[in-house]
N, C-alpha and C positions, 0 to 999 in steps of 0.2 A: 687597297691602292693608295700610294703617297700621294702627297701633292707634286711631287717633280713628275710621276707618271703621268698624272691627270693634265698637268702644264703642257706634258709633251705631246699628249694626244691632242689638246686642243690646239696647239701650234702646228700638228700635222695636217688636222681638219681645215684650220685654216688656209695652209698653202696649197692644199689639194684642190681647192676651189680656184682652177685656172682662170675663169673669168673675172672673180674679184682681183686677182693680181693683175691682170691685163689692165683692168679698170685703175687700179692704183699706180701702176707704171704710167699709165697716159697721163693721169691727173699730174703726177709729180713731173713729168717730161713737160707737160704743157706749162706748169708753173716756172719750170727753170728757164724754158724758152721765153717766156714772157719777161721774165726779170733781165735776162740777157738781151733781148731786144730793146727794152728800154733804156739800157745802158748804152747800147749801140746807137740808139736812136737820139739820145741826148748827149752824145758825144758830137760837138761841132765839126771834130776832124774826121769824122767817118764820110766816106763819099756818099752821095746822095742815093745811088743804087742800093747800098748796103742800107740805110736808113728806110728806104722804101720797103725793102725784104723785111726790116725789123717791125715795120708797122703792119706789115700783112701777118707776120708770126703773132704779133699782139692780139690782131683782130680774131685770127683763128682760134688762138688759146683761149681769147675772151669767151668766145662761142662754146669752145669745150668745157670751160669751168662753170659758164652761165647755165648750161643745159641742165645739169644736176639741180643746180640752185633754183631755176626755174620750176623744174619738176616738184621739188619740196615745196616751192610756194604754191603752185597749183594743188598739191595736196592738201596742203594748210587751208587754201581758199574754199576747197571742196569740203573738208571738215567744218569749217566755220559756217558754210551754207547749209550743211546737214543739221548742225546744232541750232542755226536759226528756223529751220523747217518743223525740226522737233519741238521747239518752244512755240511756233505758231500752231503747230498741229494740237499741243496740249491746251493753250486757249480756246481753240475752236471745239475740243471735246467738253471743256467747261462750259462754254455756251450752250452746246447741246442738250447738256446735263441739265443746265438751267431753263431752256425753252421746254425740256420734256416735263420739269417740275411744273412750271407754268402752264403747260397744257392740261396736267392732271387737276391741278387747282382750278381751273375754269370748268372742266368737266365737272368736278365736284359741286362747284356754285350754280352750274347748270341744272345739276339734278335736285339741289336743294330749292332753286328758284322754282323748278317745275313742281315740286312738291308743295310748296308753299302757295302757289297759283291754285293747286287743286283743293287746298284747305280754305283759300279765300273764295272758290267757286261754290264750296260746300257751305261755307258760312254764310253766303249770300241766299242759300236755298232754305235754310232752316230759320224762317223768320218768326216762328212761335217760340223759339228757344234761345236763351243766352250760351254763347259758344266762348270756351276758354281755350285757347291755343298753347299748346305745350310742346315740349321736345322730348324724346324718349332717352333718359341718361343712364340707363342701366336695364341690361338684359341679360341674365345669367345663362351661359350653354347649358348647364346641368338643368335648369328649369325654363328652357327656351319656349315651351308651347303654353306655359301656365301665368307667367307673371312679368310685367314689365314696370318699371319705375319711370316715372315724368317728373319734370323739374317745376310743377305747379302743385300748391298745396292748398290748406285754407285761407292762407293769405290772399290767395287769389281767388277765393270764393268757391272753390272745389268742396264737395261732401261726398260722403260715403254713398255708393248705388249708383252714382250717376254713369249712364252710359258714355263711352269714349270710340270715338270714330278715326279713321285714317282714309283718307280720300273721300270717298263716297260711301264706304261700309263701315258697319259696327266691328270693333276688334274685341271688345269686352266692358267690363264695368269696374269702376273704382270700389276697391275692398278696404283701403286704408289711407288714412290721410294725417300727414302730419304739417307744420308750418309752412314748409317751403318745397314739400315734394309729395308725391301719392303713389300709392301702388296699385297696379290695375291687374285685373285677373281676366286673363285671356278667353275669349269664346271658345277658344279650342283647348281648354283646360282639360285635364283628366281628373280633375278634384271630383269625387261623387257628391260632395255636400255643396258643389258650387251653387249659386243663385243663376239659374238658367233663364235665357230670354224666351218670353211667350211671343209666338211668331204667328203670320197669316200668310197663306199663299194666295196669291191674286191670281185667279186662272184667267183663261182665255175668255170664257163667257161672261167674265165679270163678278163671279161669286167669289167667297172669300173662304177658305179652309184653315182653320186654326190647329196650331200644334206648339210642341216644344222643341227647342234646339237642344237636344240632350246628349250629344257628344261630338266627338271629331273622329274621322277616319285618318290616321297619321300616315297610311300607305299613299292613300289618293288625294291627301289634303284637302277632303271636302266635310263639311259640317254635316251632321245627321240631325233629321227633324223627324219626331216621332210622336205618339199620343195624338195622332189627327184625329178631330171630332167627326169626320165624315169620310165616306170613301169615294166622294165625287172625283171624276178624271182629273188627275193633275199630270201636267204634261211638261216635258223638257223645256227649259226657257221661260216657265213662269217666275215671276218676281217674288220674293219672299221677304217681307218687313216686320218689323216690331208690331204687335198687335196693341201695344198699350194696357193689355190686361196684367202686366207683371208688376204693377206697383209704381215704381219710381221711373220707370222707363218709358219715354214719350212713344206716341204712336207714328208709323210711319218712315222709322229708320231703316234703310236698307241693309238686311243681312246677307242676301245672296241670291243666285238663280238656280232653279232646278236642274240638276245635272242627270238624274236616273231616278227611278222609281222601283222598289222592290217589295216583294211581298214576304210574310215569314214563312217558317216551316210549314206551317199549316195552311197557307194561302189565305190568310185573313187579314191581318193588320198591315197597312203601307208602312215602310220606311222610306223617307224621302233624303237623297242625298245632294247636298248644295253645294256650289262653288262659290266660295265666300268672295264678297264684294270688295272687300280690303285685302291687299297684300299682306297677310300674317307674317312672313317671314322678312318683310323688308320694312321696317317701320322707323322713320327717323321723326317725324311731325306728326301729331295727332291733335283732336278738337276733343274736348269734353264738354259733353251737352248737359245744360243746367235747364231745367223747365222755368218758364217764366210765369208770373201770375196769371192766370186764366189759361195756363196751358194744361196738358195732361200730366197728372202726379201718379 
């Protein structure tokens, strides 16, 4: 289809819109009447009645012309209001995002403050030992239950085999020391050659039952206490502490609470399952326990 044909269709469509034609004719007629009325009104020889009619025509024409103009102006004002509302909305969204970020920071600081208070409470109770507070700086997902790295080392007085606590419970012991950091083997480790904690169960009747923390049940999240030196009745809720028989570990550090007791397949030896005193999955701040002179070595 050529340009001439397209032009013809456009013109045809334009004139087929009767409302648009009527509006244009009305505008042109109004403008003509206004122009003529102005000429009549300004002519001093025109009779007063004709001038009055001219003024009325000018007023009517002005209203006819000003109507679309006011409509357009109103539309522009509305658009301007919409743009202002959009800008204000964006600013409010930015403020909301900033408030949300601040809220998260406050919650994080509260959690850190709570954990630091727990460590301070712990440090106040271990009066026979030197305490070195450290932060967990590395914990690999591939080795989650075995190893954590803390940001204190030999420069802070940390030595190999020192026990490490979080909150009020033991989480492991130092196995490697560098100048500025140290590696801690978790009490939940699956390393068969790990240096295990010697423990004692404080039963309700006041007697002590000694054993070894020999493993960790990953499914239940509980420590396993075995090699018990007696079959005295142990009940759920009994506290389990370090016995001090393990060499460098002081006596009386909390390991956990008895959760359940099971016999072996022959109904002989007891295996005790402990709920750890520390949250082994959530470690941020820890305390390394260093025996002082006169303490248990």
